[in-house]
C-alpha positions in Angstrom: 145.1 127.5 134.5 144.1 124.0 133.1 145.7 122.6 130.1 144.5 122.6 126.9 144.2 119.1 125.2 144.7 119.3 121.3 141.6 117.8 119.5 144.1 116.1 117.4 145.6 114.1 120.1 142.4 113.3 121.4 141.4 111.9 118.0 144.7 109.8 117.7 144.4 108.4 121.3 140.9 107.1 120.1 142.1 105.6 117.1 144.9 103.9 118.6 142.5 102.4 121.6 140.1 101.6 118.3 142.8 99.5 116.6 143.9 97.8 120.0 140.2 96.8 121.0 139.8 95.9 117.2 142.7 93.4 117.4 141.4 91.9 120.7 138.2 91.7 119.4 139.8 89.7 116.4 141.8 87.4 119.0 140.4 83.9 117.9 140.0 85.0 114.4 143.5 86.3 114.3 145.2 83.5 115.8 143.5 81.0 113.9 144.2 82.5 110.4 148.1 82.7 111.6 147.7 79.2 112.2 146.2 78.5 109.2 149.4 80.2 107.2 151.9 78.4 109.4 150.3 75.0 109.0 152.2 75.2 105.5 155.4 75.6 107.2 155.1 73.1 110.4 156.2 69.8 109.7 153.4 67.9 110.3 154.3 64.7 108.9 151.2 62.2 108.1 149.2 64.3 110.3 146.4 65.8 108.4 146.7 69.4 108.3 142.7 70.0 108.7 142.6 67.8 111.8 145.7 70.0 113.3 143.7 73.4 112.5 140.7 71.7 114.2 142.7 70.9 117.5 144.3 74.4 117.5 140.9 76.1 117.1 139.7 74.1 120.2 142.9 74.9 122.0 142.7 78.6 121.1 139.2 78.6 122.3 140.0 76.8 125.7 142.8 79.3 126.3 140.5 82.7 125.6 138.4 81.2 128.2 140.9 80.1 131.0 142.3 83.3 130.6 138.9 85.0 130.7 139.4 86.7 127.5 136.0 85.0 127.0 133.3 83.9 128.7 131.8 80.6 128.9 128.4 82.0 127.7 130.5 83.5 125.1 132.0 80.1 124.2 128.0 78.7 124.4 127.3 81.5 121.8 130.2 80.6 119.6 129.5 76.8 119.5 126.1 77.6 118.1 127.5 79.3 115.0 129.9 76.4 114.9 127.1 74.4 113.9 125.3 76.7 112.0 128.2 77.0 110.0 129.2 73.4 109.5 125.6 72.5 108.3 126.1 75.2 105.8 129.5 73.7 104.8 128.2 70.3 104.4 125.3 71.2 102.2 127.5 73.6 100.0 130.4 70.9 99.5 127.8 68.3 98.6 128.9 66.6 95.2 125.5 68.0 93.5 126.0 71.3 94.6 129.7 71.7 94.7 130.4 75.3 95.6 133.7 74.5 97.1 135.9 71.5 98.1 138.2 70.4 100.8 140.6 68.1 99.0 143.0 67.2 101.6 142.8 64.0 103.8 141.2 64.5 107.6 140.0 62.1 110.3 138.1 64.7 111.6 135.3 64.9 108.9 131.6 64.9 108.6 130.5 63.7 105.2 133.7 65.1 103.6 134.0 68.6 105.7 136.5 69.0 108.0 135.4 70.2 111.5 137.5 73.0 111.6 135.5 74.8 109.1 132.8 75.6 111.5 135.3 77.8 113.2 135.3 79.9 110.6 132.0 81.2 111.0 132.2 80.9 114.7 135.0 83.6 114.3 132.6 86.3 113.0 130.2 85.6 116.0 133.5 85.5 118.3 134.6 89.2 116.8 131.1 90.5 117.3 131.1 89.4 121.0 134.2 90.5 121.7 133.9 94.0 120.0 130.3 94.4 121.7 131.7 94.0 125.1 135.4 96.1 124.4 133.5 99.1 122.8 130.5 99.2 124.9 128.3 98.8 122.0 124.9 100.3 122.2 122.4 99.8 119.2 120.0 102.8 118.8 116.3 102.6 116.9 116.6 98.6 116.4 113.6 97.2 114.4 110.8 95.1 115.4 112.7 91.9 116.7 110.5 89.3 114.8 111.1 91.4 111.8 114.7 91.1 112.0 114.9 87.7 113.2 112.7 86.7 109.9 115.1 88.4 107.6 118.3 86.9 109.6 116.8 83.4 109.0 115.6 84.0 105.5 119.3 85.2 104.7 120.6 81.8 106.2 117.7 79.6 104.3 118.6 81.4 101.0 122.3 80.4 101.4 120.7 76.5 100.8 117.3 77.4 98.6 118.8 79.6 95.9 120.7 76.4 94.5 117.3 74.8 93.7 114.8 77.7 93.5 114.8 81.7 93.2 118.0 83.8 94.7 116.5 86.0 97.2 119.7 87.7 97.8 118.5 91.0 96.2 114.9 91.2 98.1 116.8 90.4 101.5 119.4 92.8 101.0 116.6 95.3 100.4 114.4 94.5 103.3 117.7 94.6 105.2 118.4 98.4 104.1 114.5 98.7 105.0 114.5 97.6 108.4 117.5 98.9 109.7 118.0 101.9 107.7 117.4 104.4 110.8 119.4 101.9 113.2 122.7 103.6 114.6 125.4 101.8 116.6 127.4 103.7 119.3 130.9 102.5 120.6 133.7 104.3 122.9 137.3 103.4 121.6 138.5 105.2 124.7 136.5 108.0 126.1 134.7 109.8 123.4 131.8 108.2 122.1 130.8 107.7 118.6 128.1 106.7 116.2 127.8 105.2 112.8 125.0 103.6 110.7 124.6 99.9 111.5 124.5 99.2 107.5 127.6 100.6 107.2 129.3 98.2 109.6 127.8 95.5 108.1 129.5 96.3 104.5 132.8 97.0 106.4 132.6 93.5 108.3 131.8 92.0 104.9 134.7 93.3 103.2 137.1 92.6 105.8 135.8 89.3 105.5 136.3 89.0 101.9 139.7 89.9 101.9 140.6 87.3 105.0 138.7 84.6 102.4 141.3 85.5 99.8 144.0 84.8 102.0 142.4 81.3 103.5 142.0 80.4 100.1 145.4 81.1 99.1 146.6 79.2 101.8 144.2 76.3 101.0 141.8 76.4 103.8 139.4 75.7 101.2 139.2 75.8 97.0 136.6 76.9 94.9 136.4 75.0 91.6 138.2 78.2 90.1 141.0 77.4 92.4 141.5 73.8 91.6 144.5 74.0 89.4 145.9 77.7 90.8 144.6 80.2 93.0 142.9 83.1 91.7 141.0 86.1 93.8 137.5 85.1 95.2 135.0 86.9 93.1 134.1 90.3 94.2 130.5 89.1 94.5 131.1 87.1 97.9 131.5 90.4 99.7 127.5 90.7 99.9 127.5 87.1 100.8 129.7 87.9 103.9 127.9 91.0 104.7 124.7 89.2 104.4 126.3 86.7 106.8 127.3 89.4 109.2 123.6 90.7 109.5 122.5 87.1 110.3 125.3 86.9 113.1 124.7 90.5 114.3 120.8 89.6 114.8 121.1 86.5 116.2 123.8 87.7 118.9 121.7 90.6 119.8 118.4 88.4 120.2 120.6 86.1 122.6 121.7 89.0 124.5 117.9 90.2 124.9 117.4 86.5 125.9 119.7 86.3 128.6 118.7 90.1 130.0 115.0 89.2 130.0 115.7 86.1 131.8 118.8 87.2 134.3 116.9 86.5 137.6 114.9 83.3 136.3 116.8 79.9 137.1 117.3 79.1 133.4 119.7 82.2 133.3 122.6 79.7 133.4 121.8 78.3 129.9 122.0 81.8 128.1 124.5 83.8 126.5 126.6 86.7 127.9 127.7 87.5 131.2 127.3 91.2 131.5 123.8 92.7 132.2 123.9 96.0 130.7 120.9 97.2 128.2 122.3 96.5 124.7 119.5 97.7 122.9 117.5 101.0 123.2 
């Protein structure tokens, strides 16, 4: 007679597997934030802490690639997000905007912004790319690609334009809800397949990034104007900003995967993202 497996045991195995895969997906982000914490403890002498963080971030990426925890194609995608993040950082820290500052010295800076800062945006992309592979993600009822990409571009541009024009955050949130309201994502922690609304995943990712931001600012990764005298909690309103960033990142990653699959047999294949050839979006 076949042994009957308790459903609770099965769910527990899935829960543990979920935790392990989440940890693996956060390998770069987790190691980077550990480095951020330890950088206050390590005696660097006169060597700037910002430069140390940049060199560690680059080293971590190389280690992940060499150990095959990350592919060269995935690294190309992460570099794209590094550039997008760095451009946003340069704008936000400009004296005429002054959203936040990097008060510590450093040699590896561009217009006052340390180069390591772009890796904080790249960490979000790294997590999504790794999670997609580890959890064998499938997206059902994905909206029109042009519409989704237009919203993602609008989200990115609004981070710039709301300083001197209307803040379109609420309309963008409404549009996101409208076009993704029927979209689900399914994933496999171990053997069982689970499904959740894609919008819920954006909210959860935004929340955990907001928590990480509180930790990062506490240890001086950057400082908001209200944190220059003494640290204070990052405003809860940043949660929706990070959720919007997660949406933008997801749409760009999805489109890169679509491009890669579309041209997988062409001579241009090597220039695009993702090594695996599964059908990512259904």
